C-alpha positions in Angstrom: 11.0 -32.8 -13.9 10.0 -33.2 -10.2 9.7 -29.9 -8.3 9.5 -27.8 -11.5 6.6 -25.3 -11.4 5.2 -23.9 -14.7 7.3 -23.6 -17.9 11.0 -22.7 -17.8 12.1 -19.1 -18.1 13.0 -17.7 -21.5 15.9 -15.8 -19.8 17.5 -15.5 -16.4 15.7 -13.5 -13.7 15.7 -9.8 -14.5 13.3 -8.3 -11.9 13.5 -7.7 -8.1 11.8 -10.2 -6.0 12.4 -13.4 -4.0 9.9 -15.4 -6.1 8.6 -15.4 -9.6 5.3 -14.1 -8.2 7.2 -11.1 -6.7 8.9 -10.5 -10.0 5.6 -10.5 -11.8 4.2 -7.9 -9.4 7.3 -5.8 -9.8 7.0 -5.8 -13.6 3.3 -5.2 -13.5 3.8 -2.3 -11.1 6.1 -0.7 -13.6 3.9 -1.3 -16.6 0.6 -0.3 -15.0 2.0 2.9 -13.5 3.9 4.0 -16.6 1.5 3.1 -19.4 -1.8 2.2 -17.8 -3.9 -0.9 -17.3 -5.6 -1.2 -20.7 -2.5 -0.8 -22.7 -0.5 -3.4 -20.7 -0.8 -7.0 -21.8 0.1 -10.2 -20.0 2.6 -10.9 -22.8 4.4 -7.6 -21.9 4.4 -8.5 -18.3 5.8 -12.0 -18.9 8.4 -10.6 -21.3 9.5 -8.0 -18.7 10.0 -10.8 -16.1 11.7 -13.2 -18.6 9.1 -16.0 -18.4 6.7 -17.5 -20.9 3.2 -16.1 -21.0 1.8 -19.4 -20.0 3.9 -19.5 -16.9 2.5 -16.2 -15.8 -1.0 -17.7 -15.6 0.3 -20.3 -13.1 0.7 -17.5 -10.6 -2.2 -15.2 -11.6 -5.3 -16.3 -13.6 -5.6 -12.9 -15.2 -4.3 -9.4 -15.6 -7.1 -8.1 -13.4 -6.0 -10.4 -10.6 -2.5 -9.0 -10.7 -4.0 -5.5 -10.5 -6.2 -6.4 -7.6 -3.3 -8.0 -5.8 -1.3 -4.7 -6.1 -4.3 -2.7 -4.9 -4.9 -4.9 -1.9 -1.2 -4.7 -1.0 -1.6 -1.0 -0.3 -4.6 -1.3 2.1 -4.5 -4.7 3.8 -1.5 -4.0 6.0 -3.2 -0.9 7.3 -6.4 -2.8 8.0 -4.3 -5.4 9.9 -2.7 -2.5 11.9 -6.2 -1.0 12.5 -7.3 -4.4 14.0 -4.3 -4.3 16.3 -5.0 -0.7 17.2 -8.6 -1.6 18.2 -7.2 -3.8 20.9 -4.9 -1.1 22.2 -5.5 1.3 25.0 -3.5 4.0 23.2 -5.3 7.4 22.8 -7.1 8.2 19.5 -4.5 10.7 18.5 -1.7 8.1 18.6 -3.9 5.5 16.8 -4.6 8.0 14.0 -1.0 9.2 13.8 0.2 5.5 13.6 -2.3 4.7 10.9 -1.4 7.7 8.8 2.3 7.0 9.2 1.9 3.3 8.5 -0.2 3.8 5.3 2.2 6.5 3.9 5.1 4.2 4.7 3.6 1.6 2.4 3.1 4.0 -0.4 6.6 5.3 0.0 8.4 2.0 0.3 7.4 0.3 -3.0 9.8 0.2 -5.9 7.1 1.7 -8.2 4.6 4.4 -7.2 1.7 1.9 -6.9 -0.5 4.6 -5.4 -0.9 5.8 -8.9 -3.1 2.8 -9.5 -5.8 4.4 -7.5 -6.0 7.2 -10.2 -6.5 4.8 -13.1 -10.1 4.7 -14.5 -10.1 0.9 -14.3 -9.7 1.1 -10.5 -13.4 2.0 -10.0 -14.6 -1.0 -11.9 -16.9 -3.4 -10.0 -14.4 -6.1 -11.0 -12.3 -4.9 -8.1 -15.1 -5.1 -5.5 -12.8 -6.6 -2.8 -10.5 -3.6 -3.1 -13.4 -1.1 -2.9 -14.8 -2.8 0.2 -11.3 -2.8 1.9 -10.7 0.8 1.0 -14.1 1.9 2.3 -13.4 0.0 5.6 -10.0 1.8 5.9 -11.6 5.2 5.2 -14.2 4.6 7.9 -11.5 3.7 10.4 -9.6 6.9 9.6 -12.9 8.9 9.9 -13.8 7.2 13.1 -10.5 7.9 14.8 -10.7 11.6 13.7 -14.3 11.7 15.1 -13.0 10.6 18.5 -10.8 13.6 18.5 -13.0 16.4 17.1 -16.6 14.9 17.1 -18.8 13.2 14.5 -20.1 16.5 13.2 -16.8 18.1 12.4 -16.1 18.2 8.6 -12.4 17.7 9.4 -12.9 14.0 10.0 -12.8 13.6 6.2 -9.3 15.0 5.9 -6.9 12.5 7.4 -7.4 9.7 4.8 -7.1 12.1 1.9 -4.1 13.9 3.4 -2.4 10.4 3.7 -2.7 10.0 -0.1 -0.5 13.0 -0.5 2.4 10.5 -0.2 1.6 9.5 -3.8 2.6 12.9 -5.0 5.6 13.2 -2.8 7.6 10.4 -4.5 8.9 9.5 -7.9 8.3 6.5 -10.1 11.8 5.4 -11.1 11.7 1.8 -9.9 13.7 2.6 -6.8 11.9 2.8 -3.5 12.6 6.3 -2.1 12.2 4.9 1.5 12.9 1.2 1.7 11.3 -0.5 4.7 13.4 -0.6 7.8 12.4 -1.8 11.3 13.7 1.1 13.3 12.6 4.2 11.5 9.7 5.8 9.6 10.1 7.8 6.3 10.5 11.5 6.9 7.4 12.3 4.8 5.4 9.9 6.8 6.2 11.8 10.0 5.5 15.1 8.3 2.1 14.0 7.0 1.0 12.3 10.3 2.0 15.4 12.2 0.0 17.6 9.8 -3.1 15.5 10.2 -3.1 16.0 14.0 -2.3 19.7 13.5 -5.4 20.1 11.3 -7.4 18.4 14.1 -5.8 20.7 16.7 -4.6 17.6 18.6 -1.4 17.4 20.6 1.4 15.3 19.1 1.9 12.1 21.2 5.3 11.6 22.8 7.6 9.0 21.3 5.0 8.6 18.5 7.5 7.1 16.0 8.8 4.4 18.3 5.3 3.5 19.6 4.0 3.3 16.0 6.8 1.0 14.9 6.0 -1.3 17.9 2.4 -1.4 16.9 3.2 -2.1 13.3 5.6 -4.9 14.4 2.9 -6.5 16.5 0.3 -6.2 13.8 2.6 -7.9 11.3 3.5 -10.6 13.8 7.2 -9.8 13.7 
């Protein structure tokens, strides 16, 4: 039939998502974070979505590609924001605060706790080279902004990125986003973590940091 993509569903849609691809990512997030990568099969993912296994391969060529897509979804938005920040005249303290708040916002706004994927042994595989490169780039940006505040030789420059990952342990994994994305507010834990990062660096908190961060994020995303 004209306009039909892939094979028909076995059942009606049962996952959250505007598209079949989104539903596959939602189901994969649940399965990967609750039972691991190795023990999750593409058959299980397809069944959780309510599509035939062959249809899943229309959207993703492999289970590894799904995993990589989920990993990249946690770092690419922050890299896009960092690119926008590099063009900004804002002081380093606000740039770092914004980056911490934005990255934790991503980790706190997904239905499933996809930050747990970082902790799976498979995540270090060379198979996910693109993710490793992106993560290293993001870590270097965090480190560089901290260095602008306290200097290159200060060991505290390693802390902001790792403090940001505390968001993973500050949320559940029930399939309901603890802090759904909204345009006019940041999650409370994001503000707490970002404030703590600047406190560790003995940097003053920028005025109107939340509003300024949301403006920067909006610009970076092209909203």
